[in-house]
C-alpha positions in Angstrom: 1.8 21.8 15.4 4.2 21.6 12.5 3.7 18.4 10.7 3.3 20.2 7.3 5.9 22.9 7.8 7.5 23.9 4.5 5.0 21.8 2.5 2.6 23.2 -0.2 -0.9 21.9 -0.5 -3.9 22.1 -2.9 -7.4 21.2 -1.7 -10.2 21.1 -4.3 -13.6 22.0 -3.0 -11.9 23.8 -0.1 -14.5 26.6 0.5 -16.9 24.7 2.8 -17.4 21.5 4.8 -14.5 19.0 4.9 -12.4 20.9 2.5 -12.5 24.2 4.5 -11.8 22.4 7.7 -8.9 20.6 6.2 -7.5 23.9 4.9 -7.7 25.3 8.4 -5.8 22.3 9.8 -3.2 22.4 7.0 -2.6 26.1 7.7 -2.3 25.3 11.5 0.2 22.6 10.7 2.4 25.0 8.8 1.5 24.3 5.1 1.2 26.9 2.3 -2.3 26.2 1.0 -4.3 26.7 -2.2 -8.0 25.9 -2.4 -10.5 25.7 -5.2 -14.2 26.5 -5.3 -17.0 27.6 -7.6 -19.5 29.5 -5.5 -18.6 33.2 -5.1 -20.3 33.4 -1.7 -18.4 30.5 -0.2 -15.2 31.7 -1.8 -15.5 35.0 0.0 -16.5 33.3 3.3 -13.4 31.0 3.0 -11.2 34.0 2.3 -12.4 35.6 5.5 -12.0 32.4 7.5 -8.6 31.4 6.2 -6.9 34.8 5.8 -4.9 36.3 3.0 -2.1 33.7 3.0 -4.3 31.1 1.3 -4.5 31.1 -2.5 -8.1 30.7 -3.6 -8.8 29.6 -7.2 -12.2 29.6 -8.9 -12.5 26.4 -10.9 -15.0 23.9 -12.2 -14.0 20.5 -10.8 -15.5 18.7 -13.8 -13.9 20.7 -16.6 -10.6 19.4 -18.0 -9.3 22.7 -19.1 -9.8 24.0 -15.6 -7.7 21.3 -14.1 -4.8 22.3 -16.4 -5.3 25.9 -15.4 -5.2 24.9 -11.7 -1.9 23.1 -12.2 -0.5 26.1 -14.0 -1.5 28.5 -11.2 -0.3 26.3 -8.5 3.1 25.9 -10.2 3.3 29.6 -10.6 2.5 30.3 -7.0 4.3 27.5 -5.2 6.9 26.1 -7.7 6.1 22.6 -6.6 3.3 20.8 -4.9 3.7 18.4 -1.9 0.1 17.6 -1.1 -3.1 17.2 -3.1 -6.4 16.6 -1.4 -9.1 15.8 -4.0 -12.2 16.8 -2.1 -14.5 18.6 -4.6 -17.6 16.5 -5.5 -21.3 16.5 -6.1 -23.8 14.2 -4.3 -26.7 13.6 -6.6 -29.1 11.0 -5.2 -31.9 9.8 -7.4 -33.8 6.5 -8.0 -32.5 4.7 -11.1 -35.5 5.7 -13.2 -35.0 9.4 -12.5 -31.5 9.6 -14.1 -30.8 11.3 -17.4 -27.6 11.5 -19.4 -26.8 15.0 -18.4 -27.0 14.3 -14.7 -25.0 11.1 -15.0 -22.3 12.9 -17.0 -22.0 15.7 -14.5 -21.6 13.4 -11.6 -18.9 11.4 -13.4 -17.2 14.6 -14.6 -16.9 16.2 -11.2 -16.4 13.1 -9.0 -14.1 11.0 -11.2 -13.0 12.5 -14.5 -11.9 15.9 -13.1 -9.9 14.3 -10.3 -8.1 12.0 -12.7 -7.1 14.8 -15.1 -6.1 17.0 -12.2 -3.6 14.4 -11.0 -2.4 14.1 -14.6 -2.0 17.9 -15.0 -0.1 18.1 -11.7 2.5 15.4 -12.5 5.2 17.9 -13.5 4.4 19.9 -10.4 4.5 17.3 -7.7 7.5 17.2 -5.5 9.3 14.0 -4.5 8.0 12.9 -2.1 4.4 14.0 -2.5 1.1 12.8 -1.1 -2.3 12.6 -2.9 -5.4 11.9 -0.8 -8.7 11.2 -2.5 -12.0 11.9 -0.7 -14.3 9.0 -1.5 -17.4 7.7 0.4 -18.7 4.8 2.3 -21.5 4.8 -0.2 -19.2 2.9 -2.5 -19.4 -0.1 -0.1 -22.9 -0.2 1.5 -25.4 -0.3 -1.4 -27.6 2.6 -0.2 -30.8 3.1 -2.3 -30.8 6.1 -4.7 -27.0 6.4 -4.5 -26.2 4.3 -7.6 -24.3 6.9 -9.7 -22.7 8.7 -6.7 -21.5 5.4 -5.3 -20.1 4.3 -8.6 -18.1 7.5 -9.0 -16.7 7.1 -5.5 -15.9 3.4 -6.1 -13.9 4.6 -9.1 -11.9 6.9 -6.9 -11.1 4.1 -4.5 -9.9 2.1 -7.4 -7.7 5.0 -8.6 -6.1 5.2 -5.1 -4.9 1.7 -5.7 -3.9 1.8 -9.3 -2.3 5.3 -9.2 -0.3 4.2 -6.2 1.2 1.4 -8.2 1.9 3.7 -11.1 3.2 6.8 -9.3 5.1 5.4 -6.3 8.2 5.3 -8.4 8.0 9.0 -8.7 7.7 9.4 -5.0 4.0 10.1 -5.1 1.8 8.2 -2.5 -1.9 8.0 -3.2 -4.4 7.1 -0.5 -8.1 7.5 0.1 -10.4 8.5 2.9 -14.0 7.1 2.9 -16.2 9.2 5.2 -19.6 8.1 6.4 -22.3 10.7 7.1 -20.7 13.9 8.0 -22.3 17.1 9.2 -21.6 19.4 6.3 -23.6 21.8 4.0 -23.7 19.0 1.5 -27.1 17.8 2.7 -28.6 21.2 2.2 -27.8 21.0 -1.5 -30.0 18.0 -2.1 -33.1 20.0 -2.7 -35.1 18.4 0.1 -37.5 20.2 2.4 -36.6 20.6 6.1 -39.0 17.9 7.1 -37.5 15.5 4.5 -34.0 16.3 5.6 -34.8 15.5 9.2 -36.4 12.3 8.2 -33.4 11.4 6.1 -31.0 12.2 8.9 -33.0 10.1 11.4 -33.0 7.2 9.0 -29.2 7.5 8.5 -28.6 7.8 12.2 -30.3 4.5 12.8 -27.6 2.9 10.6 -24.6 4.3 12.5 -23.4 2.3 15.5 -21.8 5.4 16.9 -25.3 7.1 16.9 -24.1 10.4 15.5 -22.9 12.1 12.3 -19.2 12.7 12.0 -17.6 16.1 12.1 -15.5 17.6 9.3 -12.6 18.0 11.8 -12.6 14.2 12.2 -12.0 13.7 8.5 -9.6 16.6 8.3 -7.4 15.0 11.0 -7.1 11.8 9.0 -6.2 13.8 5.9 -3.5 15.6 7.8 -2.0 12.2 8.8 -2.1 10.9 5.2 -0.6 14.2 3.9 2.3 14.2 6.4 5.5 12.3 6.6 4.0 10.3 9.5 2.2 8.1 6.9 5.3 7.6 4.6 4.7 3.8 4.5 1.0 4.1 3.8 0.4 3.6 0.1 -2.8 2.7 -1.8 -4.8 2.5 1.4 -8.4 3.4 2.2 -9.2 4.8 5.6 -12.8 4.3 6.4 -14.2 6.8 8.9 -17.9 6.1 9.2 -18.8 5.5 12.9 -19.1 1.7 12.2 -21.8 2.2 9.5 -20.2 -0.2 7.0 -19.8 -2.9 9.7 -23.5 -3.6 10.0 
């Protein structure tokens, strides 16, 4: 398919999970793609999976100077940017009493501050028209225990999708959000839980999903392709919830 032919795209956190699958679909749709990542192992795996045509940038999603450097490298490589998918994030789940300032600040930096300053840094690089898609989470809406800080950062992104839309649409930049429910990605393996605890958590989550399954990265990626493409030219400041009905309970 060719919905993104002649478009340039940047995907943060594009070396695994939803980001990697979205990069695959963007390439298949004809886009020139750049991705960011931090882990050398997943960077090399992504390089092998996506091929030499994809630009891979090592960058810390929570560091402001890194966002400025990303913008500089993207401008140097592409000249202008048509699509930004803000996907990089950390999922740190703790009971309220277990939080410390360092953990709180890291979640806010990666999930909210970094994305804001990346959009700011890219303002001179965006084409007209351009599309920004923010990857948020259904956790911002369902009040899941132990998700307080994570959910707050994702709620902030949903708010940014609305407010930045109003501010940037005059420049031809559309901003929208996707809010996935539980998706089968390597994210859960990063929570530091034992295999037994992971299985118990997955079973508990499954009971809350009317569709009775976890979503697949490809299902989120297809929605991002739509929001990135000209097919969604009249979609501005919207949030697309993709959660198997979880938030409807």
